[in-house]
Phi, psi and omega in degrees: 000137178297174182305136184245127178259131181273131182230159178246130175234153178253129174239153175295164179300320178297317177293319182296324183290318170309317177293313179304312175300320180296323181285317179303319183280357175091002183295325180229155182280329184208168178292327180299324179291326174295318182288321174301317181293321184293324179294318178297322177298312182298321179291320179299316180298318180291322174296321174297318178294318178297314181299323175296317178292321175299314182298311178305316176293325177297315181293323180299313185291318178305316179299316180299319184271002176280353179105180183290152176287165183264351176258140186253348183219151180301326178300319180295319184294310186297320175295322175295317176297322177293322180294328183270342183292137181296147175297135177293146181279000000 
């Protein structure tokens, strides 16, 4: 295992109980293991969100560079959206 730094964190009573239960039921070997997995999940979610944001920025820039739109009024956009929308069942 790489260098490990010991940290102290403050949890709400409810969160602390969830961590204790996860260890007591044998789902995790220690409270540190619970926190490490939670941090890995948090990092994965942040990375996923960042990738989505970068894709959105790329598409926005692509749209800006694609030239002027073909619609000149919001009513035209709404009419086209309604035309493309599937028929309700």
